[in-house]
N, C-alpha and C positions, 0 to 999 in steps of 0.2 A: 503493499500501499505507499510506504515511503516513497518509494521508488516510481512510481505513478505521481506522485505529487512531486518531486523532485523534477521530474521529466518535464511538466506541465509548466512547472515556474521556470525549468530553463530556457525551454518554447518562448514563453512570455516575455523573457530577457530578450532572446533573441529577435523575434518581433519586435521588438519597443527599440533595437537599436537599431533593425535594419529602416524602420518610419522615421525614425528620429537621427540620423548621422551625426546631426551636430552637436551632439552630448559631449564628444572627448575629442572636437574638433581644436585645434590650435587658431585661434583671434586674429594670427599676425600673418596667417597665408592669404588673406585678402578674399577668397570664395566666399562668396555670399550664404545664409544660415536657408535651409529648406525652407518650400514653403509654409508650412502647418510652423514648424518653430519659429519664422520673422512673423505670421497670422497671429500667435500665441504671444508673443512679445508686443508685438501691438494694442492686442487687445488688452493685458496685461496692465499697461500703459495706460492707456484712454479711461479702462478704468480706475483707475489709482487718481488721475488728472478730474474724473466725472466726484470722487470721494471730497478732491481736497475743494472742487469749485462749490457743491454744496456747504459745506463748511466754512467757506468765505463769503459764501451767501449771505447764509443764517444766524451764523454770529457775526459781535459785534468787536471790535479789535479792542485790544485792552488798551485803559487810558492810566498813565503816572500822574500823580503832581509833588512836587517837594512839598514836605511838611509846613515848611515856613511860607509859601507861596504867598499866603493872606499878608504876612507882613512884609513880605519884598513889594508888593504893588500897591500899601498902604502908605508907601513916602511917595510924595509930589512929582520925586526925580522919574519915576515908574511910566514906562510907554504906557500901559494900560491904566491909568490912574485913575481917566474917567470911567472907565468900566466899575472899578473898586467900588467909586463914589455912588451909583447908580446900584449898585449892590446894597450897600450902606442904606441907601434911601431907599430899599424894596420894592424896588423898578423890576431888577431881574432876582431869579433864583441862583443858589450857589452852581447848579447844575450848564446854566447858561454862562454863569461868570470863570466859570474853568471850559468851557468851549470857546471861551472869547482867548483866551492865552493862548500864546504862542504855541506852536506845535514844534516837535521835533519829530522827525521821523528813522528810526535807526535800521539798519537790514546788517545779518550776516550771516554765519552758522556756527557751531562750536567752536572751529577755532579761531575764529576774529573777534 
């Protein structure tokens, strides 16, 4: 019984290697991968992009402010002092005040 299972398992592996021969091919040879492998790679990349697109469309970007931003903008020399005065007069709320602060965008990965 175990010899039959081994034979079937061996046949499946051989058939897989015949269908997908690029599994062990060196990429430096310049030969293009077979069509099923290329299609699978593109399909996987498109699926990952779709997941990230949904994440970007639904989630709000994180916001960060310094702890002392109210102290810094309360000085008359601050460029957003007018917005601070509107906040103190209750014309705008704290969320609107934060939206009016200067924005800094930062990009990078785990190495930069």
